[in-house]
N, C-alpha and C positions, 0 to 999 in steps of 0.2 A: 388127174387122179387126186383124190382127197389126200391132204398132207399126212394125216395120222396113219392112213392105210399104207402109204408109201414108206413112211418112217418105220412102221412095224415090219415091212418086208425087209428093209435094210437091217433092222435090228436082229431079226432071225438069221439072216445071212451072216451077220457079224458074230453071233453066238456060235455058229457052226465053224467059222474060220475067220479070225480077226483080219481086218483089211490091211494090206501092205501099202504103206504110203510111198508114192513115187517122188513127190516134190512138194515143197511148201514155199510159196513166193508171195511177197507183198507188192502191190501195185498202187500207183497214184495216177488218177486220170483227172484232167482239168476241163472246166466248162468250155474253154476255147478249142479243145481237141475235137477232131472229127470223130463221129461214132466209129468204134473199132468193131470189126466183124471177122470171124474165122471159124473153121471147122474144128469141133472138139475131138480129142483123141481119148482122153481118160474121163472117168467119173470124177466129180469134184464137189467139194463143199466150199461155198463162197461166203466169207464172213466180212460184211461191211464194218469198217471201224469209224469212218467219218464221212459226212456228206451223204448224198442220195444219188441213185442212178436207176435207170430202167434197164433191166437185163432181159434179153429176149433169146429163147431157145427155139429156133424155127418159128412157129406161130404162137408159142406160149410166152407171155410177158409177165415179169415180176418186178415189184418195187423193192429195191434193195436199199436198206438204211440200217444204222446201228440198232441192235436189238432184234434183227431178223437174220436168218440164214437161208441161202438159196442152194438147192442141190441140182446139179446138172449131170447129164449122162453123155457118153461118147456119141459121135456121128451126128451131131446137131450143128446147125449154123448159129453161133453165139454172137450176139451184138450187144455192146455196152453203149449207153447214151447218158451222159452226166446231166443231172437235173439241178437247177438252182445255180447260185453263184459260187459255191464252195467246191473245192476239189473232192473227189470221191476216192477214198482210201479203202482198200480191201485186201484180205489175205485169202488166197486160193490154196486149198489142200487137195492135191491130186492123188488119187489112189486107184489101185487095181480092184475092181469090183465085179460082182456077178453081172452077167449080161442082162441089161434091163433098159427100160426107157423111162426111168423114174425122174420126173421133173416136178419140183415142188418148192414152196417157201414156207417157213414156219418161224414163230418167235423163238428166241434163244436168250439165255442168261449170258450176255457178252462178258461181263466182268469175271464170270467163272471160268471162261475158256480163253480169254484174251492173253493172260500171262503165258500159258502153255503154247499158244499160237505164236507169240512173239519169240519165245525161246526156240520154237521149231524153225522159224525163219533164220535165226542165228546159227542153229546147228546144221542147217541144210547145206552149207558150203564146205563142211568138214567131213572127211572120209575116214578118220581114225576110229578105232573100235569103241572108244568112250562116247564119241559123238553119235555113232550109229545106234548104240544102246540107248542113249539119251533121247534120240529121235523116236525110237520105238516106245519108250516110256512116256514121252510127252504126247505122242499120237494116241496112245491108249487112254491117257487122261482126257483128251478131247472127245474121243468116241464114247467114253464112259459118261461124260456130261451130256452128250447128245442123246444117247440111247437109254441110259439108265439113271435118269435124274433122281428117281426115288431111292436109288442106292448110292447117291453121290457122296454122302458123308463117309460111308464105309469105304468106298473105293478111294476117296481122297486120303484116308489114313494109310491104306495099303500103298498108294503111290508114294507118299512121303517116306514110308519105311524103305521101299526099294530105292528111292532117290538117295536117301541117307547112306544106304549100303554102297551104291555106286560111288558116292563121294568118299566114303571111308576107304574103299579099295584104291581109289585114285591117290589118296594121301598116304596110304600105308602099304602099297604093293611091294616095296623093297623088303618088308618084314616077312618072316616065314608064316604067313597066314594059313589057317586051316578052316574047314567048315565049322568046327567048334568055335573058333575065334569069331567068325562072322555071325554065327547064330547068337553067341553070347553078347555081341555088340548091340544087336537089336532086340535082345530079350525074347527070342523065339527058339523053338526046337529046330534041329537040322532039317527035318522033313517039312516043317512050316516055312522055313526060310527058302528051301528049294522050290516049293510049290509057288510061293508068292513071287519069287524072282523070275521063274519061268513063265508065270502067268502074264507078267508085264513086259518081258524082254525076249521071250522065246529062246532063252539061253540059261544054262545052269551057272550058279555063282562061281564055281571053281573054273569052269570053261572061260567065263569072262575074265577072271583074275589072270589066267594063263595067257589069254589073247592080249590083255592089256599089257602084261609084262613083255611079251614078244614084240608088240607094237612099239613100246618104249625102247626096247633093245635095238630094234631095227633102225630107229632114229639115231641112236648113239653110233651104231656101226656106219650108217650111211652119211649122216651129217657131220659127225665129229671124228670119224676114223678110229674109233676105239678098238682095242684088241678084243677078241672074243671073250677072253677071261675077264677083262675089265667090264665089258658090257653085261656079261652074265652076273657078275657080282653086283653091279649097279641096280639090277632089277630083282635081286633076291635069290639068285642061284649060286650056291657055293661050288657046285660041281660043273665045270665048263663042258664036260662030255655029255652029261645029262641035258644041259641047256642046249647044246648043239643038236642033239637028237630031237628034242622037243621043238626047236626052232624049225628044223627041216620038215618035221611032221606037220606043223601048222602052216608053213608058208610055201613049202615045196623047194626051198633054197637052203643051202648050208649057210650059216652066218658068215663064214669066211668069204663066200661069194659076194655077199652084200658089201663086206669090207673092201674086197679087191676092186669092186666097181667104184667105190668112193676114191680109192687111190688112183685108179685109171682116169677118172674124170678130172682129177687135179693136174694131171700131167699135160 
């Protein structure tokens, strides 16, 4: 299939429902390695960073090198063969996609997506709420560059605003933050803030703030054996009862249960 037609199909699917990223992994293959071959499970974008390789999906073959991107689909026999004398380094972004057989290669502005891809690889091994949101944010930036290159400047500004807000919450979650505080920090109205944040993270700002606080409190209870009152105060809640109710609502566990588990594990 023509690459532009295939890209447009994915672009329209993404507009309807942003893709959910399953995994982001960096690989290095060497000229001395035997060609690797396996059956694909997920849709994937393959971003070559260094070197060259021949990538074959069933009977379709693509030359992969920096400055190109290869898109693969599930249920294909995928084979890599390194070309030349240099190692082939690439990042695979696996995602849940529409059912399709879209196989294509196209030029890409690697410097524009490389920082987000590298950060995605770093965030991939962490399961805390901040890393999960960062992963969604970075994924969105990559897809914006792939699908909406003509809107790149505008989307980049939005991305930086949301990233700044994530960092601000991470550094100030102990303070009694409100939507007014968050909106004032980035110079937007509350409705603009809520729209932008949800667009990039599929989460409301206050929900992220609460989940981040609960996540940090759980670490204090579990890893340091803090009392419920001390953990609540450490993450910005002056009322331990309100904190306990919120904690149980978000996690399904009372904070005292997390604390008791820590004490039991030490015995």
